LUMLOGU-972892 format. One record per residue: residue in three letters; x, y, z of N, C-alpha, C in turn. Coordinates in steps of 0.1 Angstrom, whole numbers, m for minus. Each point is the difference from the previous one (the first is absolute). Layout:
# residues N
ATOM, ALA, X, Y, Z, X, Y, Z, X, Y, Z
...
***
This chain:
# residues 380
ATOM, MET, 9, m12, 0, m9, 12, 0, 9, 12, 0
ATOM, THR, 1, 7, m11, 8, 12, m2, m9, 12, 1
ATOM, MET, 4, 10, 8, m8, 12, 2, 8, 13, m3
ATOM, ASP, m7, 10, m5, 6, 13, m2, m4, 9, 12
ATOM, TRP, 9, 0, 10, m3, 7, 12, 0, 15, m2
ATOM, THR, 6, 5, m10, 0, 15, m3, m14, 5, m3
ATOM, SER, m9, m10, m4, m13, 4, m4, m9, 4, 12
ATOM, LEU, 5, m2, 12, m8, 3, 12, m1, 15, 2
ATOM, MET, 10, 8, m3, 0, 14, 0, m9, 6, 12
ATOM, PRO, 5, m2, 12, m8, 3, 12, m6, 15, 0
ATOM, HIS, 8, 9, m5, m4, 14, 0, m9, 5, m11
ATOM, ALA, m3, m9, m10, m7, 3, m12, m15, m3, 2
ATOM, PRO, m9, 10, m1, m14, m3, 1, m5, m7, m13
ATOM, ILE, m11, m8, 2, m5, m7, m12, m10, 10, m8
ATOM, HIS, 2, 0, m13, m8, 9, m8, m14, m6, m2
ATOM, ALA, m9, 9, m3, m14, m5, m2, m1, m10, m11
ATOM, GLY, m7, m11, 2, m1, m10, m10, 11, m10, m1
ATOM, ALA, 11, 2, 7, 11, m9, 0, m4, m14, 5
ATOM, THR, 6, m10, m6, m4, m14, 4, 6, m3, 14
ATOM, GLU, 10, 8, 4, 6, m2, 13, m9, 4, 12
ATOM, TYR, m11, 7, m3, m8, 5, 10, m8, m11, 7
ATOM, VAL, 0, 1, 14, m8, m10, 8, m9, 8, 9
ATOM, GLN, m12, m3, 0, m10, 7, 8, 3, m2, 15
ATOM, ARG, 0, 12, 7, 3, m1, 15, m12, m5, 7
ATOM, PRO, 2, m7, 11, m11, m5, 8, m9, 11, 6
ATOM, ASP, 6, 12, 3, m8, 11, 5, m7, 8, m11
ATOM, GLY, 3, m3, m12, m7, 7, m11, 1, 15, 0
ATOM, ALA, 13, 6, 1, 1, 14, 1, m4, 7, m13
ATOM, SER, 3, m6, m12, m4, 7, m12, m15, m1, m2
ATOM, GLU, m6, m10, 5, m15, m1, m1, m6, 11, 9
ATOM, LYS, 6, 2, 12, m6, 10, 9, 1, 14, m7
ATOM, ILE, 12, 3, m6, 1, 13, m6, m10, 1, m11
ATOM, THR, m1, m10, m9, m10, 1, m11, m14, 1, 4
ATOM, ASN, m4, m7, 10, m14, 0, 5, m3, 13, 6
ATOM, TRP, 9, 6, 8, m3, 13, 6, m1, 11, m11
ATOM, ILE, 8, 0, m11, m2, 9, m11, m13, m2, m7
ATOM, LEU, m3, m12, m3, m13, m3, m7, m12, 4, 9
ATOM, ALA, 2, 0, 13, m11, 4, 9, 0, 15, 2
ATOM, LYS, 8, 7, m8, 1, 15, 0, 5, 5, 13
ATOM, ARG, 10, m7, 5, 7, 5, 12, 14, 4, m4
ATOM, SER, 2, 13, m2, 13, 5, m5, 3, 12, 8
ATOM, PRO, 13, 3, 4, 11, m8, m3, 2, m13, 8
ATOM, VAL, 7, m9, m5, 5, m12, 8, 15, 1, 2
ATOM, LEU, 4, 0, 12, 14, 2, 4, 5, m13, 5
ATOM, LEU, 12, m4, m6, 6, m13, 3, 13, 2, 8
ATOM, GLY, 1, m8, 11, 12, 0, 8, 5, m13, 3
ATOM, GLY, 13, m2, 5, 5, m12, 4, 15, 0, 0
ATOM, PRO, 6, m10, 7, 15, 0, 1, 7, m2, m13
ATOM, ALA, 12, 4, m1, 8, m2, m12, 0, m15, m4
ATOM, GLY, m2, m3, m13, 1, m14, m4, m12, m8, 1
ATOM, VAL, m11, 5, 5, m12, m8, 3, m8, m3, m13
ATOM, GLY, 3, 8, m11, m7, m2, m13, m10, 10, m4
ATOM, LYS, 2, 13, 5, m9, 11, m3, 0, 3, m15
ATOM, SER, 12, 1, m6, 1, 3, m14, m7, m11, m9
ATOM, THR, 2, m12, 3, m6, m11, m7, m15, 0, 1
ATOM, GLU, m5, 2, 12, m15, 1, 2, m6, 12, m7
ATOM, LEU, 8, 11, m1, m5, 12, m6, m1, m3, m16
ATOM, ALA, 10, m6, m5, 0, m4, m14, m12, m9, m4
ATOM, GLN, m2, m10, 9, m11, m9, m2, m14, 7, 1
ATOM, ALA, m1, 9, 9, m13, 8, 2, m2, 8, m13
ATOM, ALA, 11, 6, m6, m2, 8, m12, m6, m9, m11
ATOM, GLN, 5, m12, m1, m5, m9, m11, m15, m4, 3
ATOM, MET, m3, m2, 13, m14, m4, 3, m10, 12, m2
ATOM, LEU, 6, 12, 1, m9, 12, m2, m2, 4, m14
ATOM, GLN, 9, m5, m9, 0, 4, m14, m13, m2, m7
ATOM, PRO, m8, m10, 2, m13, m1, m7, m10, 10, 5
ATOM, HIS, 3, 7, 11, m10, 9, 6, 4, 14, 0
ATOM, ARG, 13, 3, m2, 6, 13, 0, 11, 1, m10
ATOM, VAL, 4, 12, m3, 13, 2, m6, 10, 0, 11
ATOM, ALA, 6, m12, 3, 8, m2, 11, 15, 2, m3
ATOM, CYS, 6, 10, 6, 14, 4, m3, 9, m2, 12
ATOM, LEU, 8, m10, m1, 10, m3, 10, 13, 9, m2
ATOM, ILE, 4, 8, 10, 11, 9, m2, 10, m3, 11
ATOM, PRO, 11, m8, m4, 11, m3, 10, 9, 12, 1
ATOM, LEU, m3, 9, 8, 7, 13, 2, 15, m2, 3
ATOM, ASP, 2, m10, 9, 14, m2, 5, 9, m6, m11
ATOM, ARG, m5, m5, m11, 8, m5, m11, 4, 12, m9
ATOM, TRP, m6, 11, 1, 2, 11, m10, 5, 12, 7
ATOM, GLU, m3, 2, 13, 3, 13, 7, 9, m2, 12
ATOM, ASN, 7, 11, 3, 7, 0, 13, m10, 4, 11
ATOM, MET, m4, m10, 8, m11, 2, 9, 3, 10, 11
ATOM, ARG, 13, 2, 3, 4, 9, 10, m2, 15, m5
ATOM, ARG, m1, 1, m13, m1, 14, m6, m13, 2, m7
ATOM, LEU, m9, m10, 0, m12, 1, m8, m9, 11, 6
ATOM, GLY, m4, 10, m8, m9, 10, 4, m14, m1, m7
ATOM, PRO, m9, 8, 4, m14, m1, m5, 0, 2, m15
ATOM, ASP, 7, 10, m5, 0, 3, m15, 5, m12, m8
ATOM, ARG, 11, m6, 4, 5, m12, m7, m9, m12, 1
ATOM, LEU, m6, m1, 12, m10, m11, 2, m12, 1, m10
ATOM, LEU, m5, 12, m1, m12, 3, m9, 4, m2, m14
ATOM, GLN, 12, 5, m4, 4, m2, m14, 2, m14, m3
ATOM, ARG, 5, m8, 9, 2, m15, m2, m14, m6, m1
ATOM, ILE, m9, 3, 8, m14, m5, m1, m6, 3, m14
ATOM, ALA, 1, 13, m4, m6, 3, m13, 7, m8, m11
ATOM, GLY, 13, m1, 0, 7, m7, m11, m4, m15, 0
ATOM, SER, m1, m6, 12, m3, m14, 1, m14, m3, m5
ATOM, VAL, m10, 8, 4, m14, m3, m3, m2, 3, m15
ATOM, ALA, 6, 11, m5, m1, 3, m15, 6, m11, m8
ATOM, SER, 11, m5, 3, 7, m11, m7, m9, m13, 0
ATOM, LEU, m5, m4, 12, m8, m12, 1, m13, 2, m8
ATOM, ALA, m6, 11, 1, m13, 2, m6, 1, m1, m15
ATOM, THR, 11, 4, m6, 1, 0, m15, 5, m13, m5
ATOM, THR, 4, m10, 9, 4, m13, m4, m10, m11, 3
ATOM, THR, m3, m1, 13, m9, m11, 5, m14, 2, m4
ATOM, PRO, m7, 11, 4, m14, 2, m5, 0, 6, m14
ATOM, GLY, 12, 5, m4, 0, 6, m14, m8, 13, m2
ATOM, LEU, 1, 8, 10, m8, 13, 0, 8, 10, m8
ATOM, THR, m7, 10, m6, 6, 11, m7, m2, 13, 8
ATOM, LEU, 11, 5, 6, m1, 11, 9, 1, 13, m9
ATOM, SER, m4, 11, 6, 1, 13, m6, 14, 3, m5
ATOM, PRO, 2, 8, m11, 13, 3, m5, 9, 6, 11
ATOM, GLY, 12, m5, 1, 10, 6, 9, 0, m6, 13
ATOM, LEU, m10, m7, 5, 0, m5, 14, 10, m11, 1
ATOM, VAL, 1, m9, m9, 9, m11, 1, 14, 5, m1
ATOM, GLU, 3, 9, m9, 14, 5, m2, 4, 8, 13
ATOM, GLU, m9, 9, 5, 4, 8, 12, 2, m9, 12
ATOM, SER, m8, m10, 1, 1, m9, 12, 12, m9, 0
ATOM, ALA, 6, m2, m12, 12, m8, m1, 13, 8, 3
ATOM, GLN, m1, 13, 1, 11, 8, 3, 4, 0, 15
ATOM, GLU, 12, 4, 2, 4, 2, 14, m8, 11, 7
ATOM, VAL, m1, 11, m7, m9, 11, 4, m8, 5, m12
ATOM, SER, m13, 1, 2, m8, 5, m11, 3, 14, m3
ATOM, SER, m1, 4, m12, 3, 14, m4, m14, 8, m1
ATOM, ARG, m11, m7, 1, m13, 6, m1, m8, 1, 13
ATOM, TRP, 2, m10, 8, m9, m1, 12, 9, m3, 13
ATOM, SER, m5, 4, 11, 6, m3, 12, m2, m15, 3
ATOM, PRO, 8, m7, 8, m2, m14, 2, m14, m3, 6
ATOM, ALA, m5, 8, 9, m14, m2, 5, m10, 1, m11
ATOM, SER, 1, 11, m8, m10, 1, m11, 1, m11, m10
ATOM, LEU, 12, m4, m3, 2, m11, m10, m6, m13, 5
ATOM, ALA, 3, m3, 13, m6, m12, 5, m15, 0, 0
ATOM, GLN, m6, 12, 4, m14, 1, 0, m6, m2, m14
ATOM, LEU, 6, 6, m10, m5, m1, m14, 1, m15, m5
ATOM, VAL, 11, m6, 3, 2, m14, m5, m10, m9, 7
ATOM, LEU, m1, 1, 13, m8, m10, 8, m15, 2, m4
ATOM, VAL, m4, 12, m1, m14, 3, m3, m4, m5, m14
ATOM, GLU, 9, 3, m9, m3, m4, m14, 1, m15, m2
ATOM, VAL, 10, m7, 6, 0, m15, m1, m12, m6, 6
ATOM, ALA, m5, 5, 12, m12, m5, 6, m12, 2, m9
ATOM, ARG, m1, 12, m6, m11, 3, m9, m1, m9, m12
ATOM, LEU, 12, m3, m6, 1, m8, m12, m1, m15, 2
ATOM, SER, 3, m5, 12, 1, m14, 3, m14, m5, 2
ATOM, PRO, m3, m13, m4, m13, m6, 2, m4, m1, 15
ATOM, HIS, 10, 0, 9, m3, m2, 14, m3, 13, 7
ATOM, GLY, 5, 11, m5, m2, 13, 6, 8, 3, 12
ATOM, ARG, 9, m9, 3, 9, 2, 12, 14, m5, m3
ATOM, ILE, 9, 5, 8, 14, m3, 0, 4, m6, 14
ATOM, ALA, 8, m10, 0, 6, m5, 13, 15, 3, m1
ATOM, LEU, 5, 8, 9, 14, 3, 1, 6, m9, 11
ATOM, LEU, 10, m8, m3, 6, m8, 10, 15, 4, 1
ATOM, LEU, 3, 7, 11, 13, 6, 1, 9, m8, 10
ATOM, ASP, 11, m5, m6, 10, m8, 8, 12, 9, 3
ATOM, GLY, 6, m3, 11, 13, 7, 3, m1, 12, 10
ATOM, LEU, m12, 4, 3, m2, 12, 9, 5, m4, 14
ATOM, GLU, 1, m13, 3, 4, m4, 14, 15, 4, 2
ATOM, LYS, 7, 4, m11, 14, 4, 1, 2, 15, 2
ATOM, VAL, m11, 7, 1, 1, 15, 1, 4, 2, 15
ATOM, PRO, 11, 8, 2, 4, 3, 14, m10, 8, 8
ATOM, GLU, 0, m1, 13, m9, 7, 8, 3, 15, 0
ATOM, GLY, m11, 8, 0, 2, 15, 0, m11, 7, m8
ATOM, PRO, 0, 13, 0, m10, 8, m7, m2, m4, m15
ATOM, ALA, 11, m4, m6, 0, m4, m15, m10, m11, m2
ATOM, ALA, 0, m10, 9, m8, m12, m1, m15, 4, 0
ATOM, LEU, m3, 9, 9, m14, 5, 1, m4, 8, m12
ATOM, GLU, 9, 7, m6, m3, 7, m12, m4, m9, m12
ATOM, LEU, 7, m12, 0, m3, m10, m11, m15, m5, 2
ATOM, PHE, m3, m3, 13, m14, m5, 2, m10, 10, m1
ATOM, ASP, 3, 13, 2, m9, 11, m2, m3, 1, m15
ATOM, ALA, 10, m2, m8, m1, 0, m15, m9, m11, m5
ATOM, LEU, 1, m12, 6, m8, m11, m4, m15, 2, 5
ATOM, ALA, m1, 7, 11, m14, 2, 5, m8, 10, m9
ATOM, ALA, 8, 7, m8, m7, 10, m9, m3, m6, m14
ATOM, LEU, 3, m13, m2, m3, m6, m13, m15, 1, m3
ATOM, PRO, m4, 0, m13, m15, 1, m3, m7, m13, 5
ATOM, GLU, m13, 2, 2, m9, m10, 6, m1, m12, m9
ATOM, GLU, 4, 1, m12, m1, m12, m9, 11, m10, 2
ATOM, VAL, 9, 3, 10, 11, m9, 2, m1, m7, 13
ATOM, ASP, 2, m14, m1, 1, m8, 12, 15, m2, 3
ATOM, LEU, 4, 2, 12, 14, 0, 4, 3, m11, 9
ATOM, VAL, 11, m7, m4, 6, m10, 9, 15, 3, 1
ATOM, ALA, 5, 2, 12, 14, 4, 2, 6, m8, 12
ATOM, VAL, 12, m4, m2, 8, m6, 11, 6, 12, 7
ATOM, ILE, m2, 0, 13, 4, 12, 8, 11, m4, 10
ATOM, PRO, 8, 9, 4, 10, m3, 10, m5, m2, 14
ATOM, TRP, 7, m7, 8, m4, m2, 14, m2, 12, 8
ATOM, HIS, 8, 10, m2, m1, 13, 7, m13, 7, m4
ATOM, ALA, m5, m3, m12, m13, 6, m4, m11, m7, 7
ATOM, ALA, 1, m13, 1, m11, m8, 6, m1, 1, 15
ATOM, PHE, 11, 2, 7, 0, 0, 14, 5, 13, 7
ATOM, GLY, 5, 9, m9, 7, 12, 5, m10, 10, 6
ATOM, PRO, 5, 11, 6, m9, 9, 7, m10, 8, m9
ATOM, ARG, 3, 0, m13, m9, 7, m9, m7, m10, m10
ATOM, ALA, m1, m13, 5, m6, m10, m8, m14, 3, m5
ATOM, GLU, m8, 8, 9, m13, 3, m4, m1, 10, m12
ATOM, THR, 11, 6, m3, 0, 9, m12, 2, m8, m13
ATOM, ILE, 4, m13, 2, 2, m9, m12, m10, m10, m1
ATOM, ILE, m3, m7, 11, m11, m10, 1, m12, 8, 6
ATOM, ARG, m8, 5, m9, m11, 8, 4, m12, m9, 3
ATOM, THR, m10, 6, 6, m13, m7, 3, m6, m6, m13
ATOM, GLY, m3, m13, 1, m6, m6, m12, 9, m7, m9
ATOM, GLU, 13, 3, 1, 10, m7, m8, 4, m13, 6
ATOM, ARG, 4, m9, m8, 3, m14, 4, 15, m3, 1
ATOM, PHE, 4, m4, 11, 14, m4, 2, 1, m16, 0
ATOM, VAL, 7, m5, m10, 2, m15, m1, 14, m3, 5
ATOM, SER, 1, m9, 10, 13, m4, 5, 4, m13, m6
ATOM, ALA, 11, 0, m8, 5, m13, m5, 9, m5, 10
ATOM, ARG, m5, m10, 8, 8, m5, 11, 8, m12, m4
ATOM, ALA, 10, m3, 9, 8, m12, m2, m10, m12, 1
ATOM, LEU, 3, m10, m8, m9, m12, 1, 3, m8, 12
ATOM, ASP, m11, m6, 5, 1, m10, 11, 7, m12, m5
ATOM, VAL, 11, m4, 5, 8, m12, m5, 3, m10, 11
ATOM, SER, m5, 3, 12, 4, m9, 12, m12, m9, 3
ATOM, GLY, 4, m13, 4, m10, m9, 5, m10, m4, m10
ATOM, ASP, m12, m5, 6, m10, m5, m9, m7, 12, m7
ATOM, SER, m1, 11, 7, m7, 12, m7, 8, 6, m11
ATOM, GLY, 13, m3, m1, 9, 5, m10, 2, m9, m12
ATOM, ARG, m8, m10, m1, 2, m10, m11, m3, 7, m13
ATOM, ASP, m10, 8, m1, m3, 7, m13, 11, 9, m4
ATOM, GLY, 6, 7, 10, 11, 9, m3, 12, m7, m5
ATOM, ARG, 3, m12, 6, 12, m8, m4, m3, m6, m14
ATOM, VAL, m12, m4, m3, m3, m5, m13, 1, 11, m11
ATOM, PHE, m4, 12, 4, 1, 12, m9, 15, 2, m4
ATOM, LEU, 9, 1, 10, 14, 2, m2, 6, m11, m8
ATOM, ARG, m4, m12, 2, 5, m12, m8, m4, 2, m14
ATOM, ASN, m12, 4, m3, m5, 2, m13, 7, 12, m7
ATOM, VAL, 3, 10, 7, 8, 11, m5, 14, m5, m5
ATOM, LEU, 6, m8, 8, 13, m6, m3, m1, m8, m13
ATOM, LEU, m10, m9, m1, m2, m8, m11, m2, 8, m13
ATOM, ARG, m8, 11, 1, m3, 8, m12, 12, 7, m5
ATOM, ARG, 8, 6, 10, 12, 7, m4, 11, m9, m6
ATOM, LEU, 1, m12, 5, 9, m9, m5, m5, m8, m12
ATOM, GLN, m13, 2, m3, m6, m7, m11, 1, m15, 1
ATOM, LEU, m4, m5, 11, 0, m14, 4, m14, m6, 1
ATOM, PRO, m1, m13, m3, m13, m7, 2, m4, m1, 15
ATOM, ALA, m12, m2, 2, m5, 0, 14, 7, m9, 10
ATOM, ASP, 4, m12, m6, 6, m10, 9, 15, 2, 2
ATOM, ALA, 6, 10, m6, 14, 2, 0, 6, 3, 14
ATOM, LEU, m8, 5, 8, 5, 4, 14, m4, m10, 10
ATOM, ASP, m4, m12, m4, m4, m11, 9, 13, m3, 9
ATOM, PRO, m1, 1, 13, 12, m2, 9, 6, m13, m2
ATOM, ASP, m7, m11, m2, 6, m13, m2, 8, m1, m13
ATOM, ARG, m5, 6, m11, 7, 0, m12, 13, 8, 1
ATOM, ILE, m1, 12, 6, 12, 8, 2, 10, m7, 8
ATOM, ALA, m4, m6, 11, 9, m8, 9, 7, m10, m8
ATOM, GLN, m7, m8, m9, 7, m10, m7, 11, 6, m9
ATOM, GLU, m3, 11, m7, 9, 6, m9, 12, 6, 7
ATOM, THR, m2, 7, 11, 11, 7, 7, 9, m10, 8
ATOM, SER, m6, m11, 5, 7, m10, 8, 11, m6, m8
ATOM, ARG, 0, 0, m13, 10, m7, m8, 14, 7, 1
ATOM, SER, m1, 13, 3, 13, 8, 2, 4, 2, 14
ATOM, LEU, m7, m6, 10, 2, 2, 14, 5, m13, 7
ATOM, ASP, 7, 2, 11, 3, m12, 7, m12, m5, 8
ATOM, GLY, 1, m12, 6, m11, m7, 6, m8, 9, 10
ATOM, GLU, 7, 6, 10, m7, 8, 10, m7, 12, m6
ATOM, ARG, 7, 7, m9, m7, 12, m6, m11, m4, m9
ATOM, ALA, 1, m12, m6, m11, m4, m8, m13, m3, 8
ATOM, ARG, 3, m6, 12, m12, m3, 9, m6, 13, 5
ATOM, ILE, 8, 10, 3, m6, 13, 4, m8, 6, m11
ATOM, ALA, 6, m1, m13, m7, 6, m11, m14, m7, m2
ATOM, ALA, 0, m13, 2, m13, m7, m2, m11, 4, 10
ATOM, ARG, 5, 6, 11, m10, 3, 11, m5, 15, m2
ATOM, ARG, 6, 8, m9, m2, 14, 0, m8, 4, m13
ATOM, ASP, m10, 7, 2, m7, 7, m11, 5, 14, 0
ATOM, LEU, 10, 3, m8, 7, 12, 1, m9, 12, m5
ATOM, VAL, m9, m3, m9, m9, 11, m5, m9, 4, 11
ATOM, ALA, m6, m10, 7, m8, 4, 12, 8, 7, 10
ATOM, ASP, 12, m4, 3, 8, 6, 10, 3, 15, m4
ATOM, ALA, 3, 2, m12, 3, 14, m5, m12, 8, 0
ATOM, ALA, m12, m6, m3, m13, 8, 1, m2, 5, 14
ATOM, MET, 2, m9, 10, m3, 4, 14, 10, 10, 4
ATOM, ALA, 13, m2, m4, 10, 10, 5, m1, 13, m7
ATOM, SER, m7, 1, m11, m2, 13, m7, m10, 9, 7
ATOM, GLY, m7, m5, 10, m10, 8, 6, m12, 3, m9
ATOM, GLY, m1, m7, m11, m11, 3, m9, 2, 11, m9
ATOM, ILE, 13, 5, m2, 3, 10, m9, 6, m6, m13
ATOM, PRO, m8, 0, m11, 5, m7, m12, 14, 4, m5
ATOM, ARG, 4, 12, 1, 13, 4, m4, 11, m7, 8
ATOM, ILE, m2, m1, 13, 10, m6, 9, 0, m15, m3
ATOM, PHE, m11, m6, m2, m1, m14, m4, 8, m3, m12
ATOM, LEU, m2, 8, m11, 7, m2, m12, 15, 2, 1
ATOM, GLN, 4, 10, 9, 14, 3, 2, 6, m11, 8
ATOM, LEU, m6, m6, 9, 5, m11, 8, 3, m12, m10
ATOM, MET, m10, m3, m8, 2, m11, m10, 11, 3, m10
ATOM, ALA, 1, 12, m5, 10, 4, m9, 14, m1, 6
ATOM, ASP, 1, 5, 12, 13, 0, 7, 4, m14, 4
ATOM, ALA, m9, m8, 4, 3, m14, 3, 5, m8, m12
ATOM, ALA, m6, 3, m12, 4, m6, m12, 14, 5, m4
ATOM, SER, 3, 12, 3, 14, 5, m3, 10, m7, 9
ATOM, TYR, m3, m3, 12, 9, m7, 9, 2, m15, m5
ATOM, ALA, m11, m6, m5, 1, m13, m5, 9, m1, m12
ATOM, LYS, m1, 11, m9, 9, 0, m12, 14, 2, 4
ATOM, LEU, 3, 8, 10, 14, 3, 4, 6, m12, 7
ATOM, ARG, m8, m8, 8, 5, m11, 7, 3, m12, m8
ATOM, ARG, m9, m4, m9, 1, m13, m6, m6, 0, m14
ATOM, GLU, m1, 12, m6, m6, 1, m14, m14, m6, 0
ATOM, GLY, m7, 1, 12, m13, m6, 2, m11, 9, m6
ATOM, ASP, m11, m6, m4, m11, 7, m6, m10, 3, 11
ATOM, TRP, m1, m9, 9, m11, 2, 11, 7, 1, 13
ATOM, PRO, m4, 10, 8, 7, 3, 13, m4, m11, 10
ATOM, VAL, 8, m2, 10, m2, m8, 12, 0, 9, 12
ATOM, ALA, m2, m7, 12, m2, 7, 12, 11, 10, 3
ATOM, GLU, 13, m3, m2, 10, 9, 4, 0, 12, m10
ATOM, ASP, m4, m2, m12, m1, 12, m9, m11, 9, 4
ATOM, LEU, m11, m5, 4, m11, 8, 5, 3, 7, 13
ATOM, ASN, 7, m7, 9, 5, 6, 12, 9, 12, m2
ATOM, ASP, 8, m1, m10, 9, 12, m4, m8, 11, m5
ATOM, ALA, m11, m3, m8, m9, 10, m5, m7, 7, 11
ATOM, TYR, m4, m8, 10, m6, 6, 12, 10, 10, 7
ATOM, ALA, 12, m4, 1, 10, 9, 7, 2, 13, m8
ATOM, ASP, m1, 0, m13, 2, 12, m8, m12, 9, 3
ATOM, GLN, m12, m6, 1, m12, 9, 2, 0, 5, 14
ATOM, ILE, 4, m8, 10, 1, 4, 14, 9, 12, 1
ATOM, ASP, 11, m1, m7, 10, 11, 0, m6, 13, m6
ATOM, SER, m8, m2, m11, m7, 12, m6, m9, 7, 10
ATOM, PHE, m8, m8, 8, m8, 5, 10, 8, 7, 11
ATOM, ARG, 11, m6, 4, 8, 5, 10, 5, 14, m3
ATOM, ARG, 4, 2, m13, 5, 13, m4, m11, 11, m1
ATOM, LEU, m12, m4, 0, m11, 9, 0, m4, 5, 14
ATOM, LEU, 5, m7, 10, m4, 3, 14, 8, 12, 5
ATOM, LEU, m7, 10, 5, 6, 12, 6, 0, m2, 15
ATOM, PRO, 8, 8, 8, 0, m1, 14, m14, 2, 6
ATOM, GLY, m4, m9, 8, m13, 0, 7, m11, m8, m8
ATOM, ASP, 3, m4, m12, m10, m7, m8, m3, m14, 6
ATOM, ALA, 10, m7, 4, m2, m14, 5, m10, 0, 12
ATOM, ASP, 3, 8, 10, m9, 0, 12, m14, 5, m5
ATOM, ALA, m1, 10, m8, m13, 5, m4, m8, m10, m8
ATOM, ALA, 7, m7, m9, m7, m10, m9, m5, m12, 9
ATOM, LEU, 9, m4, 9, m5, m11, 9, m12, 4, 8
ATOM, ALA, 0, 12, 5, m11, 4, 8, m13, 2, m8
ATOM, ALA, 2, 3, m13, m12, 2, m8, m6, m12, m5
ATOM, ALA, 8, m11, m1, m5, m13, m5, m12, m5, 8
ATOM, GLY, m11, m3, m7, m12, m5, 7, m10, 11, 3
ATOM, THR, 4, 13, m3, m9, 11, 3, m4, 6, m13
ATOM, ASP, m8, 11, 1, m4, 7, m12, 10, 11, m4
ATOM, GLY, 10, 2, 9, 11, 9, m3, m3, 14, 4
ATOM, ARG, m11, 3, 6, m3, 14, 3, 10, 7, 10
ATOM, GLU, 7, m8, 8, 9, 5, 9, 14, 3, m6
ATOM, LEU, 2, m5, m12, 12, 1, m7, 2, 14, m5
ATOM, GLU, 12, 6, 2, 3, 13, m5, m2, 0, m15
ATOM, LEU, m7, 11, m5, m6, m1, m14, 11, m1, m10
ATOM, ASN, 10, 7, 0, 10, m1, m11, 7, m13, 0
ATOM, ARG, 2, m6, 12, 6, m13, 1, m10, m11, m6
ATOM, LYS, m13, 2, 4, m10, m10, m5, 0, 0, m15
ATOM, ILE, m1, 12, m6, 0, 1, m15, 12, m6, m6
ATOM, ARG, 11, 2, 5, 13, m6, m6, 0, m15, 2
ATOM, LEU, m3, m5, 11, 0, m14, 3, m10, m8, m9
ATOM, MET, m12, 6, m2, m10, m6, m8, 3, 1, m15
ATOM, ALA, 6, 11, m4, 3, 2, m14, 11, m10, m4
ATOM, HIS, 9, m3, 9, 11, m10, m3, m4, m14, 2
ATOM, GLY, m12, m2, 5, m4, m14, 3, 6, m6, 12
ATOM, ILE, 6, 8, 9, 5, m6, 13, m12, m3, 9
ATOM, LEU, m10, 9, 0, m12, m2, 7, m11, m3, m11
ATOM, LEU, m7, m10, 1, m11, m4, m10, m13, 1, 7
ATOM, GLU, m10, 6, m8, m13, 1, 6, m9, m11, m5
ATOM, SER, m7, m7, 9, m9, m10, m4, m14, 4, 6
ATOM, ALA, m10, m7, m3, m13, 3, 6, m5, m12, 7
ATOM, ILE, m3, 1, 13, m6, m10, 8, m14, 4, 5
ATOM, HIS, m10, m7, m5, m14, 4, 2, m2, 14, m5
ATOM, ARG, 6, 4, m11, m1, 13, m7, 7, 11, 8
ATOM, VAL, 8, m3, 10, 7, 9, 8, 15, 0, m4
ATOM, PRO, 6, 11, m4, 14, 0, m4, 9, m4, 11
ATOM, VAL, 10, m9, m2, 9, m4, 10, 14, 0, m7
ATOM, LEU, 10, 5, 7, 14, 0, m6, 7, m12, 5
ATOM, GLU, 8, m6, m9, 9, m11, 4, 14, 2, m7
ATOM, LEU, 10, m5, 7, 13, 1, m6, 2, m10, m11
ATOM, HIS, 7, 5, m11, 4, m9, m10, 9, m11, 6
ATOM, PRO, m2, m13, m3, 8, m10, 7, 15, 2, m2
ATOM, LEU, 5, 4, m11, 14, 2, m2, 5, 13, 7
ATOM, ALA, m9, 10, 1, 4, 12, 7, 1, m3, 15
ATOM, LEU, m9, m9, 5, 1, m4, 14, 14, m7, 3
ATOM, ILE, 4, m8, m9, 13, m6, 1, 11, 10, 0
ATOM, ALA, m1, 10, m8, 10, 11, m1, 1, 8, 13
ATOM, ILE, m12, 2, 6, m1, 7, 13, 6, m9, 11
ATOM, GLU, m3, m13, 0, 5, m9, 11, 15, m2, m2
ATOM, GLN, 5, 0, m12, 15, m2, m1, 7, 13, 3
ATOM, GLY, m6, 11, m3, 6, 13, 3, m1, 6, 13
ATOM, GLY, m9, m6, 8, m3, 5, 13, m11, 10, 0
ATOM, ARG, m7, 2, 11, m12, 8, 0, 3, 15, m1
ATOM, ARG, 12, 4, 1, 4, 14, 0, 2, 5, m15
ATOM, ALA, m1, m9, m9, 2, 3, m14, m10, 11, m5
***
């Protein structure tokens, strides 16, 4: 069984319609789509790094296409998010919607609109006026009468007045526009969150998957299927018995017996804390260790253990003074006693993960972050 481990690409989101897409157990893209079709806009999406927000946003855009002119705009792939201002945001929206409308629905816009929206700066209209003109005209010409804007990358906007200006600009978009935007943690939980998440708007939290114990079976199956799709393998390719037979040929007797008792994919899923990017990174790193050690194609326990160590070290480097004690104290609570800036940072990095127990938010430490804290001492 030969595999191309480079195809895992842990940091690359799955594009809409890609065969590698696997539906999440919590149905984040379906939630986004259903809220928009129920005429609840804006929908604001949040979650820790690597949880799959970009992938779900792309999937939601595809699901909305039969009902809207649905335009996915991955801002962070085109713009410097630390310097993005309202004018550049509106110019990018105008250009993206005009380009999509003239290709996918095949609409014919007024003379000059497409050309002006494709420029860095329009010579005829202000960015706000241009965006208004494009959005209203596309909505008028489309059979649906509405546009869905799905903005990715805004979670990377730094905290400060500039971030609020961006969301003020979005709030002024014409009523024909349904808005879905990934927002930063400081916007969702910060002191001025009410200026971004206004009354009636919907905040969808893309949480880490439950991957522990009996309740986490669906989460582990999901991550296993993600691995299968990205490696382009048949469903039975990750059967633990089959893998054990193949890997044991290159191992001594004791290591072969250990390999036969380990389902490394399930182990990696549980160690990932339910974050798809971390799961894929663990598997990719373990495969690299297998290649370095014995030209092996499939990792064994010692390879995965080294991948764990790398990820634990990454978490350790994220911890600032006081984080360890604060994170340990917050585990099992809703986090309201946690200092706000620390809470935002620990949640954004996935050190603290939010789950829902009986619909009540509860914070838990990522399993590998917990090891990082225990190894580094509670004063880390």
